[in-house]
Residue, then its C-alpha position, 0 to 999 in steps of 0.5 A: m512593451r513597457h509598462e509604467y507602474t503607478d501603484k507603489h506596491q506593485k512596483k516594489v513587488f516587481e523590484d523584489v521579484l527581479a532582485e530574487r531572479r538575479y540572485q537565483d541566476r547567480q546561484w544556479g545559472h541556466e544550464i539545469d533550467d534549460t537542459k533538465n527542468t521539465p514543465w512538471m519539475w518547474t510546477a513542483y518547484v513553484c508548489s513547493y516554494a509557495t507552501k513552505w511558509m505554511k505552519d499554522p493556518f489559524r494563528f498568524k504573526r507578523e513574522d509569518t506574514n513576512e515569511f509569506y511575502d518572502r516565499m511569494i517573491e521567491t515563488a514568482a521568481i521561480a515561475a519567471a525562471a521557467c518562462e525565461s527558460v522556455l524563451r531562451q531554449r526557443d531562441m537558441s534551438g527553435k524549441t525546448f528540449y522536452e518538445p518533440n522533434 
């Protein structure tokens, strides 16, 4: 299924997420994703990255908003990595390593 993005902001966000995913793949590969990361671990990673930008909820500066954007892109890329891992494992083995036999 192919989606055409008509909103330039949506297109930019997805391009940034994809660029971050490619960086993460070069940095970490797939072995740990597909053999050690359980759904609990993936959720912990997502939560950790989603909240790293939080400093002072009552005072926002431009730099805080920039960091918020960057962290949300990283968070979305990590969530995508979790989904990719499920699909890769099911393609290779018919199930994930954490699913019962």
